[in-house]
mmJSON file of the N, C-alpha and C atoms, coordinates in Angstrom:
{"data_MODEL":{"atom_site":{
"group_PDB":["ATOM","ATOM","ATOM","ATOM","ATOM","ATOM","ATOM","ATOM","ATOM","ATOM","ATOM","ATOM","ATOM","ATOM","ATOM","ATOM","ATOM","ATOM","ATOM","ATOM","ATOM","ATOM","ATOM","ATOM","ATOM","ATOM","ATOM","ATOM","ATOM","ATOM","ATOM","ATOM","ATOM","ATOM","ATOM","ATOM","ATOM","ATOM","ATOM","ATOM","ATOM","ATOM","ATOM","ATOM","ATOM","ATOM","ATOM","ATOM","ATOM","ATOM","ATOM","ATOM","ATOM","ATOM","ATOM","ATOM","ATOM","ATOM","ATOM","ATOM","ATOM","ATOM","ATOM","ATOM","ATOM","ATOM","ATOM","ATOM","ATOM","ATOM","ATOM","ATOM","ATOM","ATOM","ATOM","ATOM","ATOM","ATOM","ATOM","ATOM","ATOM","ATOM","ATOM","ATOM","ATOM","ATOM","ATOM","ATOM","ATOM","ATOM","ATOM","ATOM","ATOM","ATOM","ATOM","ATOM","ATOM","ATOM","ATOM","ATOM","ATOM","ATOM","ATOM","ATOM","ATOM","ATOM","ATOM","ATOM","ATOM","ATOM","ATOM","ATOM","ATOM","ATOM","ATOM","ATOM","ATOM","ATOM","ATOM","ATOM","ATOM","ATOM","ATOM","ATOM","ATOM","ATOM","ATOM","ATOM","ATOM","ATOM","ATOM","ATOM","ATOM","ATOM","ATOM","ATOM","ATOM","ATOM","ATOM","ATOM","ATOM","ATOM","ATOM","ATOM","ATOM","ATOM","ATOM","ATOM","ATOM","ATOM","ATOM","ATOM","ATOM","ATOM","ATOM","ATOM","ATOM","ATOM","ATOM","ATOM","ATOM","ATOM","ATOM","ATOM","ATOM","ATOM","ATOM","ATOM","ATOM","ATOM","ATOM","ATOM","ATOM","ATOM","ATOM","ATOM","ATOM","ATOM","ATOM","ATOM","ATOM","ATOM","ATOM","ATOM","ATOM","ATOM","ATOM","ATOM","ATOM","ATOM","ATOM","ATOM","ATOM","ATOM","ATOM","ATOM","ATOM","ATOM","ATOM","ATOM","ATOM","ATOM","ATOM","ATOM","ATOM","ATOM","ATOM","ATOM","ATOM","ATOM","ATOM","ATOM","ATOM","ATOM","ATOM","ATOM","ATOM","ATOM","ATOM","ATOM","ATOM","ATOM","ATOM","ATOM","ATOM","ATOM","ATOM","ATOM"],
"id":[1,2,3,4,5,6,7,8,9,10,11,12,13,14,15,16,17,18,19,20,21,22,23,24,25,26,27,28,29,30,31,32,33,34,35,36,37,38,39,40,41,42,43,44,45,46,47,48,49,50,51,52,53,54,55,56,57,58,59,60,61,62,63,64,65,66,67,68,69,70,71,72,73,74,75,76,77,78,79,80,81,82,83,84,85,86,87,88,89,90,91,92,93,94,95,96,97,98,99,100,101,102,103,104,105,106,107,108,109,110,111,112,113,114,115,116,117,118,119,120,121,122,123,124,125,126,127,128,129,130,131,132,133,134,135,136,137,138,139,140,141,142,143,144,145,146,147,148,149,150,151,152,153,154,155,156,157,158,159,160,161,162,163,164,165,166,167,168,169,170,171,172,173,174,175,176,177,178,179,180,181,182,183,184,185,186,187,188,189,190,191,192,193,194,195,196,197,198,199,200,201,202,203,204,205,206,207,208,209,210,211,212,213,214,215,216,217,218,219,220,221,222,223,224,225,226,227,228],
"type_symbol":["N","C","C","N","C","C","N","C","C","N","C","C","N","C","C","N","C","C","N","C","C","N","C","C","N","C","C","N","C","C","N","C","C","N","C","C","N","C","C","N","C","C","N","C","C","N","C","C","N","C","C","N","C","C","N","C","C","N","C","C","N","C","C","N","C","C","N","C","C","N","C","C","N","C","C","N","C","C","N","C","C","N","C","C","N","C","C","N","C","C","N","C","C","N","C","C","N","C","C","N","C","C","N","C","C","N","C","C","N","C","C","N","C","C","N","C","C","N","C","C","N","C","C","N","C","C","N","C","C","N","C","C","N","C","C","N","C","C","N","C","C","N","C","C","N","C","C","N","C","C","N","C","C","N","C","C","N","C","C","N","C","C","N","C","C","N","C","C","N","C","C","N","C","C","N","C","C","N","C","C","N","C","C","N","C","C","N","C","C","N","C","C","N","C","C","N","C","C","N","C","C","N","C","C","N","C","C","N","C","C","N","C","C","N","C","C","N","C","C","N","C","C","N","C","C","N","C","C"],
"label_atom_id":["N","CA","C","N","CA","C","N","CA","C","N","CA","C","N","CA","C","N","CA","C","N","CA","C","N","CA","C","N","CA","C","N","CA","C","N","CA","C","N","CA","C","N","CA","C","N","CA","C","N","CA","C","N","CA","C","N","CA","C","N","CA","C","N","CA","C","N","CA","C","N","CA","C","N","CA","C","N","CA","C","N","CA","C","N","CA","C","N","CA","C","N","CA","C","N","CA","C","N","CA","C","N","CA","C","N","CA","C","N","CA","C","N","CA","C","N","CA","C","N","CA","C","N","CA","C","N","CA","C","N","CA","C","N","CA","C","N","CA","C","N","CA","C","N","CA","C","N","CA","C","N","CA","C","N","CA","C","N","CA","C","N","CA","C","N","CA","C","N","CA","C","N","CA","C","N","CA","C","N","CA","C","N","CA","C","N","CA","C","N","CA","C","N","CA","C","N","CA","C","N","CA","C","N","CA","C","N","CA","C","N","CA","C","N","CA","C","N","CA","C","N","CA","C","N","CA","C","N","CA","C","N","CA","C","N","CA","C","N","CA","C","N","CA","C","N","CA","C","N","CA","C","N","CA","C","N","CA","C","N","CA","C","N","CA","C"],
"label_alt_id":[null,null,null,null,null,null,null,null,null,null,null,null,null,null,null,null,null,null,null,null,null,null,null,null,null,null,null,null,null,null,null,null,null,null,null,null,null,null,null,null,null,null,null,null,null,null,null,null,null,null,null,null,null,null,null,null,null,null,null,null,null,null,null,null,null,null,null,null,null,null,null,null,null,null,null,null,null,null,null,null,null,null,null,null,null,null,null,null,null,null,null,null,null,null,null,null,null,null,null,null,null,null,null,null,null,null,null,null,null,null,null,null,null,null,null,null,null,null,null,null,null,null,null,null,null,null,null,null,null,null,null,null,null,null,null,null,null,null,null,null,null,null,null,null,null,null,null,null,null,null,null,null,null,null,null,null,null,null,null,null,null,null,null,null,null,null,null,null,null,null,null,null,null,null,null,null,null,null,null,null,null,null,null,null,null,null,null,null,null,null,null,null,null,null,null,null,null,null,null,null,null,null,null,null,null,null,null,null,null,null,null,null,null,null,null,null,null,null,null,null,null,null,null,null,null,null,null,null],
"label_comp_id":["UNK","UNK","UNK","UNK","UNK","UNK","UNK","UNK","UNK","UNK","UNK","UNK","UNK","UNK","UNK","UNK","UNK","UNK","UNK","UNK","UNK","UNK","UNK","UNK","UNK","UNK","UNK","UNK","UNK","UNK","UNK","UNK","UNK","UNK","UNK","UNK","UNK","UNK","UNK","UNK","UNK","UNK","UNK","UNK","UNK","UNK","UNK","UNK","UNK","UNK","UNK","UNK","UNK","UNK","UNK","UNK","UNK","UNK","UNK","UNK","UNK","UNK","UNK","UNK","UNK","UNK","UNK","UNK","UNK","UNK","UNK","UNK","UNK","UNK","UNK","UNK","UNK","UNK","UNK","UNK","UNK","UNK","UNK","UNK","UNK","UNK","UNK","UNK","UNK","UNK","UNK","UNK","UNK","UNK","UNK","UNK","UNK","UNK","UNK","UNK","UNK","UNK","UNK","UNK","UNK","UNK","UNK","UNK","UNK","UNK","UNK","UNK","UNK","UNK","UNK","UNK","UNK","UNK","UNK","UNK","UNK","UNK","UNK","UNK","UNK","UNK","UNK","UNK","UNK","UNK","UNK","UNK","UNK","UNK","UNK","UNK","UNK","UNK","UNK","UNK","UNK","UNK","UNK","UNK","UNK","UNK","UNK","UNK","UNK","UNK","UNK","UNK","UNK","UNK","UNK","UNK","UNK","UNK","UNK","UNK","UNK","UNK","UNK","UNK","UNK","UNK","UNK","UNK","UNK","UNK","UNK","UNK","UNK","UNK","UNK","UNK","UNK","UNK","UNK","UNK","UNK","UNK","UNK","UNK","UNK","UNK","UNK","UNK","UNK","UNK","UNK","UNK","UNK","UNK","UNK","UNK","UNK","UNK","UNK","UNK","UNK","UNK","UNK","UNK","UNK","UNK","UNK","UNK","UNK","UNK","UNK","UNK","UNK","UNK","UNK","UNK","UNK","UNK","UNK","UNK","UNK","UNK","UNK","UNK","UNK","UNK","UNK","UNK"],
"label_asym_id":["A","A","A","A","A","A","A","A","A","A","A","A","A","A","A","A","A","A","A","A","A","A","A","A","A","A","A","A","A","A","A","A","A","A","A","A","A","A","A","A","A","A","A","A","A","A","A","A","A","A","A","A","A","A","A","A","A","A","A","A","A","A","A","A","A","A","A","A","A","A","A","A","A","A","A","A","A","A","A","A","A","A","A","A","A","A","A","A","A","A","A","A","A","A","A","A","A","A","A","A","A","A","A","A","A","A","A","A","A","A","A","A","A","A","A","A","A","A","A","A","A","A","A","A","A","A","A","A","A","A","A","A","A","A","A","A","A","A","A","A","A","A","A","A","A","A","A","A","A","A","A","A","A","A","A","A","A","A","A","A","A","A","A","A","A","A","A","A","A","A","A","A","A","A","A","A","A","A","A","A","A","A","A","A","A","A","A","A","A","A","A","A","A","A","A","A","A","A","A","A","A","A","A","A","A","A","A","A","A","A","A","A","A","A","A","A","A","A","A","A","A","A","A","A","A","A","A","A"],
"label_entity_id":["1","1","1","1","1","1","1","1","1","1","1","1","1","1","1","1","1","1","1","1","1","1","1","1","1","1","1","1","1","1","1","1","1","1","1","1","1","1","1","1","1","1","1","1","1","1","1","1","1","1","1","1","1","1","1","1","1","1","1","1","1","1","1","1","1","1","1","1","1","1","1","1","1","1","1","1","1","1","1","1","1","1","1","1","1","1","1","1","1","1","1","1","1","1","1","1","1","1","1","1","1","1","1","1","1","1","1","1","1","1","1","1","1","1","1","1","1","1","1","1","1","1","1","1","1","1","1","1","1","1","1","1","1","1","1","1","1","1","1","1","1","1","1","1","1","1","1","1","1","1","1","1","1","1","1","1","1","1","1","1","1","1","1","1","1","1","1","1","1","1","1","1","1","1","1","1","1","1","1","1","1","1","1","1","1","1","1","1","1","1","1","1","1","1","1","1","1","1","1","1","1","1","1","1","1","1","1","1","1","1","1","1","1","1","1","1","1","1","1","1","1","1","1","1","1","1","1","1"],
"label_seq_id":[1,1,1,2,2,2,3,3,3,4,4,4,5,5,5,6,6,6,7,7,7,8,8,8,9,9,9,10,10,10,11,11,11,12,12,12,13,13,13,14,14,14,15,15,15,16,16,16,17,17,17,18,18,18,19,19,19,20,20,20,21,21,21,22,22,22,23,23,23,24,24,24,25,25,25,26,26,26,27,27,27,28,28,28,29,29,29,30,30,30,31,31,31,32,32,32,33,33,33,34,34,34,35,35,35,36,36,36,37,37,37,38,38,38,39,39,39,40,40,40,41,41,41,42,42,42,43,43,43,44,44,44,45,45,45,46,46,46,47,47,47,48,48,48,49,49,49,50,50,50,51,51,51,52,52,52,53,53,53,54,54,54,55,55,55,56,56,56,57,57,57,58,58,58,59,59,59,60,60,60,61,61,61,62,62,62,63,63,63,64,64,64,65,65,65,66,66,66,67,67,67,68,68,68,69,69,69,70,70,70,71,71,71,72,72,72,73,73,73,74,74,74,75,75,75,76,76,76],
"pdbx_PDB_ins_code":[null,null,null,null,null,null,null,null,null,null,null,null,null,null,null,null,null,null,null,null,null,null,null,null,null,null,null,null,null,null,null,null,null,null,null,null,null,null,null,null,null,null,null,null,null,null,null,null,null,null,null,null,null,null,null,null,null,null,null,null,null,null,null,null,null,null,null,null,null,null,null,null,null,null,null,null,null,null,null,null,null,null,null,null,null,null,null,null,null,null,null,null,null,null,null,null,null,null,null,null,null,null,null,null,null,null,null,null,null,null,null,null,null,null,null,null,null,null,null,null,null,null,null,null,null,null,null,null,null,null,null,null,null,null,null,null,null,null,null,null,null,null,null,null,null,null,null,null,null,null,null,null,null,null,null,null,null,null,null,null,null,null,null,null,null,null,null,null,null,null,null,null,null,null,null,null,null,null,null,null,null,null,null,null,null,null,null,null,null,null,null,null,null,null,null,null,null,null,null,null,null,null,null,null,null,null,null,null,null,null,null,null,null,null,null,null,null,null,null,null,null,null,null,null,null,null,null,null],
"Cartn_x":[10.86,11.359,11.223,11.549,11.422,9.983,9.053,7.652,7.258,7.781,7.514,8.057,9.226,9.807,8.951,8.45,7.559,6.299,5.735,4.558,4.848,5.997,6.377,6.576,7.196,7.387,6.041,5.097,3.756,3.089,3.143,2.47,3.028,4.325,4.936,5.273,4.851,5.043,6.508,7.361,8.798,9.159,9.205,9.457,10.802,11.846,13.187,13.281,12.661,12.692,11.936,10.783,10.017,10.831,11.518,12.355,13.495,14.08,15.145,14.63,13.419,12.826,12.618,12.114,11.901,13.232,14.272,15.598,16.106,15.872,16.302,15.575,14.274,13.518,14.064,14.344,14.884,16.211,17.075,18.373,18.24,17.307,17.073,16.523,15.627,15.054,16.112,17.151,18.242,18.983,18.932,19.689,18.815,17.539,16.647,16.042,15.618,14.857,13.915,13.09,12.179,11.284,11.218,10.311,10.657,11.937,12.336,11.855,12.05,11.58,10.059,9.385,7.916,7.474,8.164,7.816,8.043,9.142,9.423,8.339,7.979,6.913,5.579,5.308,4.073,4.097,5.245,5.37,5.128,5.705,5.5,4.038,3.391,1.979,1.132,1.418,0.667,1.008,2.269,2.709,2.39,1.893,1.586,0.658,-0.371,-1.304,-0.568,0.281,1.034,1.918,2.594,3.471,2.703,1.531,0.753,0.041,-0.143,-0.809,0.136,1.442,2.388,2.344,2.183,2.131,3.352,3.136,4.218,5.443,6.586,7.878,8.808,9.649,10.493,11.307,11.893,12.736,11.919,10.737,9.893,9.303,8.859,8.277,9.295,10.555,11.601,11.776,11.763,11.908,10.697,9.504,8.299,8.304,8.777,8.866,9.828,10.947,11.896,11.248,10.475,9.772,8.813,8.046,7.076,7.784,8.856,9.596,10.155,10.568,11.121,10.037,8.794,7.651,7.763,8.216,8.341,7.245,6.496,5.368,4.109,3.497,2.317,1.193,0.492,-0.652,-1.767,-2.656,-3.777,-4.68],
"Cartn_y":[16.296,17.623,18.023,17.128,17.451,17.793,17.053,17.318,18.723,19.167,20.528,21.572,21.328,22.246,22.244,21.079,21.005,21.837,21.748,22.55,24.035,24.456,25.867,26.305,25.454,25.774,25.912,25.056,25.121,26.444,26.815,28.037,29.284,29.317,30.516,30.335,29.218,28.891,29.008,28.386,28.384,27.142,27.31,26.188,25.53,26.333,25.777,24.992,25.494,24.785,23.465,23.485,22.253,21.247,21.723,20.834,20.261,21.075,20.584,19.491,19.667,18.656,17.351,17.451,16.257,15.557,16.342,15.756,15.062,15.676,15.072,13.747,13.733,12.481,11.407,11.79,10.814,10.256,11.135,10.696,9.751,10.055,9.171,7.821,7.845,6.578,5.69,6.314,5.522,4.718,5.19,4.555,3.82,4.122,3.606,2.26,1.536,0.314,0.125,-0.844,-1.187,-0.055,0.146,1.13,2.557,2.842,4.198,4.489,3.562,3.741,3.877,3.081,3.161,4.541,5.079,6.414,7.488,7.391,8.368,8.29,7.084,6.924,7.462,7.277,7.82,9.351,9.929,11.388,11.894,11.208,11.622,11.483,10.41,10.213,11.321,11.661,12.722,14.08,14.286,15.576,15.805,14.787,14.915,16.095,16.26,17.376,18.705,18.831,20.067,20.347,19.321,19.485,19.886,19.308,19.603,20.946,21.49,22.782,23.961,23.722,24.799,25.06,26.321,26.6,26.003,25.509,24.838,25.734,25.146,25.791,24.695,25.007,23.962,23.148,23.794,23.076,22.057,22.416,21.498,20.427,20.807,19.831,18.769,19.156,18.183,17.158,17.626,16.708,15.785,16.327,15.492,14.454,14.848,13.903,12.763,13.086,12.037,11.072,11.612,10.74,9.814,10.376,9.558,8.521,8.945,8.017,6.835,7.087,6.015,5.337,5.69,5.116,5.333,6.528,6.862,7.795,8.372,9.223,8.409,8.006,7.131,7.785,6.959,7.495,7.797,8.614,9.044,7.935],
"Cartn_z":[10.102,9.865,8.402,7.483,6.067,5.703,6.296,5.981,6.43,7.551,8.025,7.065,6.515,5.532,4.273,3.895,2.737,2.975,4.172,4.509,4.42,4.911,4.842,3.392,2.586,1.167,0.467,0.826,0.243,0.595,1.862,2.321,1.647,1.438,0.85,-0.627,-1.201,-2.621,-3.038,-2.246,-2.513,-3.329,-4.628,-5.535,-5.273,-5.128,-4.949,-3.641,-2.588,-1.308,-1.425,-2.061,-2.258,-3.075,-4.117,-4.935,-4.101,-3.215,-2.334,-1.403,-0.892,-0.014,-0.787,-1.998,-2.822,-3.079,-3.398,-3.615,-2.348,-1.21,0.054,0.303,0.065,0.224,-0.716,-1.962,-2.922,-2.432,-1.944,-1.442,-0.262,0.618,1.764,1.322,0.345,-0.135,-0.781,-1.36,-1.949,-0.889,0.362,1.43,2.448,2.454,3.493,3.106,4.141,3.914,5.089,4.995,6.081,6.526,7.837,8.422,8.005,7.837,7.445,6.022,5.121,3.746,3.714,4.532,4.58,5.07,6.053,6.572,5.511,4.778,3.713,2.644,2.263,1.252,1.769,3.043,3.625,3.618,3.946,3.889,2.469,1.493,0.096,-0.31,0.111,-0.22,0.396,1.645,2.319,1.731,1.398,0.866,-0.592,-1.249,-2.677,-2.96,-2.162,-2.366,-2.241,-1.242,-1.061,-2.274,-2.751,-3.909,-5.162,-5.33,-6.536,-6.46,-5.261,-5.124,-5.316,-5.219,-5.491,-6.989,-7.407,-8.848,-9.565,-10.777,-11.504,-11.684,-11.503,-11.763,-12.272,-13.237,-13.842,-12.838,-11.84,-10.879,-10.09,-9.68,-8.915,-9.815,-10.989,-11.913,-12.299,-12.456,-12.798,-11.671,-10.427,-9.296,-9.17,-9.375,-9.317,-10.431,-11.61,-12.73,-12.383,-11.731,-11.323,-10.332,-9.396,-8.45,-9.173,-10.11,-10.85,-11.716,-12.397,-13.278,-12.497,-11.263,-10.422,-9.581,-9.839,-9.124,-7.619,-7.229,-5.804,-5.326,-6.26,-5.873,-6.064,-4.959,-5.066,-5.86,-6.617,-7.338,-6.364,-6.85,-5.998,-5.642],
"occupancy":[1.0,1.0,1.0,1.0,1.0,1.0,1.0,1.0,1.0,1.0,1.0,1.0,1.0,1.0,1.0,1.0,1.0,1.0,1.0,1.0,1.0,1.0,1.0,1.0,1.0,1.0,1.0,1.0,1.0,1.0,1.0,1.0,1.0,1.0,1.0,1.0,1.0,1.0,1.0,1.0,1.0,1.0,1.0,1.0,1.0,1.0,1.0,1.0,1.0,1.0,1.0,1.0,1.0,1.0,1.0,1.0,1.0,1.0,1.0,1.0,1.0,1.0,1.0,1.0,1.0,1.0,1.0,1.0,1.0,1.0,1.0,1.0,1.0,1.0,1.0,1.0,1.0,1.0,1.0,1.0,1.0,1.0,1.0,1.0,1.0,1.0,1.0,1.0,1.0,1.0,1.0,1.0,1.0,1.0,1.0,1.0,1.0,1.0,1.0,1.0,1.0,1.0,1.0,1.0,1.0,1.0,1.0,1.0,1.0,1.0,1.0,1.0,1.0,1.0,1.0,1.0,1.0,1.0,1.0,1.0,1.0,1.0,1.0,1.0,1.0,1.0,1.0,1.0,1.0,1.0,1.0,1.0,1.0,1.0,1.0,1.0,1.0,1.0,1.0,1.0,1.0,1.0,1.0,1.0,1.0,1.0,1.0,1.0,1.0,1.0,1.0,1.0,1.0,1.0,1.0,1.0,1.0,1.0,1.0,1.0,1.0,1.0,1.0,1.0,1.0,1.0,1.0,1.0,1.0,1.0,1.0,1.0,1.0,1.0,1.0,1.0,1.0,1.0,1.0,1.0,1.0,1.0,1.0,1.0,1.0,1.0,1.0,1.0,1.0,1.0,1.0,1.0,1.0,1.0,1.0,1.0,1.0,1.0,1.0,1.0,1.0,1.0,1.0,1.0,1.0,1.0,1.0,1.0,1.0,1.0,1.0,1.0,1.0,1.0,1.0,1.0,1.0,1.0,1.0,1.0,1.0,1.0,1.0,1.0,1.0,1.0,1.0,1.0],
"B_iso_or_equiv":[0.0,0.0,0.0,0.0,0.0,0.0,0.0,0.0,0.0,0.0,0.0,0.0,0.0,0.0,0.0,0.0,0.0,0.0,0.0,0.0,0.0,0.0,0.0,0.0,0.0,0.0,0.0,0.0,0.0,0.0,0.0,0.0,0.0,0.0,0.0,0.0,0.0,0.0,0.0,0.0,0.0,0.0,0.0,0.0,0.0,0.0,0.0,0.0,0.0,0.0,0.0,0.0,0.0,0.0,0.0,0.0,0.0,0.0,0.0,0.0,0.0,0.0,0.0,0.0,0.0,0.0,0.0,0.0,0.0,0.0,0.0,0.0,0.0,0.0,0.0,0.0,0.0,0.0,0.0,0.0,0.0,0.0,0.0,0.0,0.0,0.0,0.0,0.0,0.0,0.0,0.0,0.0,0.0,0.0,0.0,0.0,0.0,0.0,0.0,0.0,0.0,0.0,0.0,0.0,0.0,0.0,0.0,0.0,0.0,0.0,0.0,0.0,0.0,0.0,0.0,0.0,0.0,0.0,0.0,0.0,0.0,0.0,0.0,0.0,0.0,0.0,0.0,0.0,0.0,0.0,0.0,0.0,0.0,0.0,0.0,0.0,0.0,0.0,0.0,0.0,0.0,0.0,0.0,0.0,0.0,0.0,0.0,0.0,0.0,0.0,0.0,0.0,0.0,0.0,0.0,0.0,0.0,0.0,0.0,0.0,0.0,0.0,0.0,0.0,0.0,0.0,0.0,0.0,0.0,0.0,0.0,0.0,0.0,0.0,0.0,0.0,0.0,0.0,0.0,0.0,0.0,0.0,0.0,0.0,0.0,0.0,0.0,0.0,0.0,0.0,0.0,0.0,0.0,0.0,0.0,0.0,0.0,0.0,0.0,0.0,0.0,0.0,0.0,0.0,0.0,0.0,0.0,0.0,0.0,0.0,0.0,0.0,0.0,0.0,0.0,0.0,0.0,0.0,0.0,0.0,0.0,0.0,0.0,0.0,0.0,0.0,0.0,0.0],
"pdbx_formal_charge":[null,null,null,null,null,null,null,null,null,null,null,null,null,null,null,null,null,null,null,null,null,null,null,null,null,null,null,null,null,null,null,null,null,null,null,null,null,null,null,null,null,null,null,null,null,null,null,null,null,null,null,null,null,null,null,null,null,null,null,null,null,null,null,null,null,null,null,null,null,null,null,null,null,null,null,null,null,null,null,null,null,null,null,null,null,null,null,null,null,null,null,null,null,null,null,null,null,null,null,null,null,null,null,null,null,null,null,null,null,null,null,null,null,null,null,null,null,null,null,null,null,null,null,null,null,null,null,null,null,null,null,null,null,null,null,null,null,null,null,null,null,null,null,null,null,null,null,null,null,null,null,null,null,null,null,null,null,null,null,null,null,null,null,null,null,null,null,null,null,null,null,null,null,null,null,null,null,null,null,null,null,null,null,null,null,null,null,null,null,null,null,null,null,null,null,null,null,null,null,null,null,null,null,null,null,null,null,null,null,null,null,null,null,null,null,null,null,null,null,null,null,null,null,null,null,null,null,null],
"auth_seq_id":[1,1,1,2,2,2,3,3,3,4,4,4,5,5,5,6,6,6,7,7,7,8,8,8,9,9,9,10,10,10,11,11,11,12,12,12,13,13,13,14,14,14,15,15,15,16,16,16,17,17,17,18,18,18,19,19,19,20,20,20,21,21,21,22,22,22,23,23,23,24,24,24,25,25,25,26,26,26,27,27,27,28,28,28,29,29,29,30,30,30,31,31,31,32,32,32,33,33,33,34,34,34,35,35,35,36,36,36,37,37,37,38,38,38,39,39,39,40,40,40,41,41,41,42,42,42,43,43,43,44,44,44,45,45,45,46,46,46,47,47,47,48,48,48,49,49,49,50,50,50,51,51,51,52,52,52,53,53,53,54,54,54,55,55,55,56,56,56,57,57,57,58,58,58,59,59,59,60,60,60,61,61,61,62,62,62,63,63,63,64,64,64,65,65,65,66,66,66,67,67,67,68,68,68,69,69,69,70,70,70,71,71,71,72,72,72,73,73,73,74,74,74,75,75,75,76,76,76],
"auth_comp_id":["UNK","UNK","UNK","UNK","UNK","UNK","UNK","UNK","UNK","UNK","UNK","UNK","UNK","UNK","UNK","UNK","UNK","UNK","UNK","UNK","UNK","UNK","UNK","UNK","UNK","UNK","UNK","UNK","UNK","UNK","UNK","UNK","UNK","UNK","UNK","UNK","UNK","UNK","UNK","UNK","UNK","UNK","UNK","UNK","UNK","UNK","UNK","UNK","UNK","UNK","UNK","UNK","UNK","UNK","UNK","UNK","UNK","UNK","UNK","UNK","UNK","UNK","UNK","UNK","UNK","UNK","UNK","UNK","UNK","UNK","UNK","UNK","UNK","UNK","UNK","UNK","UNK","UNK","UNK","UNK","UNK","UNK","UNK","UNK","UNK","UNK","UNK","UNK","UNK","UNK","UNK","UNK","UNK","UNK","UNK","UNK","UNK","UNK","UNK","UNK","UNK","UNK","UNK","UNK","UNK","UNK","UNK","UNK","UNK","UNK","UNK","UNK","UNK","UNK","UNK","UNK","UNK","UNK","UNK","UNK","UNK","UNK","UNK","UNK","UNK","UNK","UNK","UNK","UNK","UNK","UNK","UNK","UNK","UNK","UNK","UNK","UNK","UNK","UNK","UNK","UNK","UNK","UNK","UNK","UNK","UNK","UNK","UNK","UNK","UNK","UNK","UNK","UNK","UNK","UNK","UNK","UNK","UNK","UNK","UNK","UNK","UNK","UNK","UNK","UNK","UNK","UNK","UNK","UNK","UNK","UNK","UNK","UNK","UNK","UNK","UNK","UNK","UNK","UNK","UNK","UNK","UNK","UNK","UNK","UNK","UNK","UNK","UNK","UNK","UNK","UNK","UNK","UNK","UNK","UNK","UNK","UNK","UNK","UNK","UNK","UNK","UNK","UNK","UNK","UNK","UNK","UNK","UNK","UNK","UNK","UNK","UNK","UNK","UNK","UNK","UNK","UNK","UNK","UNK","UNK","UNK","UNK","UNK","UNK","UNK","UNK","UNK","UNK"],
"auth_asym_id":["A","A","A","A","A","A","A","A","A","A","A","A","A","A","A","A","A","A","A","A","A","A","A","A","A","A","A","A","A","A","A","A","A","A","A","A","A","A","A","A","A","A","A","A","A","A","A","A","A","A","A","A","A","A","A","A","A","A","A","A","A","A","A","A","A","A","A","A","A","A","A","A","A","A","A","A","A","A","A","A","A","A","A","A","A","A","A","A","A","A","A","A","A","A","A","A","A","A","A","A","A","A","A","A","A","A","A","A","A","A","A","A","A","A","A","A","A","A","A","A","A","A","A","A","A","A","A","A","A","A","A","A","A","A","A","A","A","A","A","A","A","A","A","A","A","A","A","A","A","A","A","A","A","A","A","A","A","A","A","A","A","A","A","A","A","A","A","A","A","A","A","A","A","A","A","A","A","A","A","A","A","A","A","A","A","A","A","A","A","A","A","A","A","A","A","A","A","A","A","A","A","A","A","A","A","A","A","A","A","A","A","A","A","A","A","A","A","A","A","A","A","A","A","A","A","A","A","A"],
"auth_atom_id":["N","CA","C","N","CA","C","N","CA","C","N","CA","C","N","CA","C","N","CA","C","N","CA","C","N","CA","C","N","CA","C","N","CA","C","N","CA","C","N","CA","C","N","CA","C","N","CA","C","N","CA","C","N","CA","C","N","CA","C","N","CA","C","N","CA","C","N","CA","C","N","CA","C","N","CA","C","N","CA","C","N","CA","C","N","CA","C","N","CA","C","N","CA","C","N","CA","C","N","CA","C","N","CA","C","N","CA","C","N","CA","C","N","CA","C","N","CA","C","N","CA","C","N","CA","C","N","CA","C","N","CA","C","N","CA","C","N","CA","C","N","CA","C","N","CA","C","N","CA","C","N","CA","C","N","CA","C","N","CA","C","N","CA","C","N","CA","C","N","CA","C","N","CA","C","N","CA","C","N","CA","C","N","CA","C","N","CA","C","N","CA","C","N","CA","C","N","CA","C","N","CA","C","N","CA","C","N","CA","C","N","CA","C","N","CA","C","N","CA","C","N","CA","C","N","CA","C","N","CA","C","N","CA","C","N","CA","C","N","CA","C","N","CA","C","N","CA","C","N","CA","C","N","CA","C","N","CA","C","N","CA","C","N","CA","C"],
"pdbx_PDB_model_num":[1,1,1,1,1,1,1,1,1,1,1,1,1,1,1,1,1,1,1,1,1,1,1,1,1,1,1,1,1,1,1,1,1,1,1,1,1,1,1,1,1,1,1,1,1,1,1,1,1,1,1,1,1,1,1,1,1,1,1,1,1,1,1,1,1,1,1,1,1,1,1,1,1,1,1,1,1,1,1,1,1,1,1,1,1,1,1,1,1,1,1,1,1,1,1,1,1,1,1,1,1,1,1,1,1,1,1,1,1,1,1,1,1,1,1,1,1,1,1,1,1,1,1,1,1,1,1,1,1,1,1,1,1,1,1,1,1,1,1,1,1,1,1,1,1,1,1,1,1,1,1,1,1,1,1,1,1,1,1,1,1,1,1,1,1,1,1,1,1,1,1,1,1,1,1,1,1,1,1,1,1,1,1,1,1,1,1,1,1,1,1,1,1,1,1,1,1,1,1,1,1,1,1,1,1,1,1,1,1,1,1,1,1,1,1,1,1,1,1,1,1,1,1,1,1,1,1,1]
}}}
């Protein structure tokens, strides 16, 4: 479901919604392990292109920076 919201945010260039999705993924990763954590990381890896195609906005860039700083956004 979160990935679908990310897709919608990408299509309509909703920075705040995309940032909320990233925050939600981060919160889930704080609690998840095993297969659930792997699925969240896979969603982030797949969604990376969508996140990077949304024009830069401070709220979204801050969330992406947090993901990178915590090594949660896989490199290309």
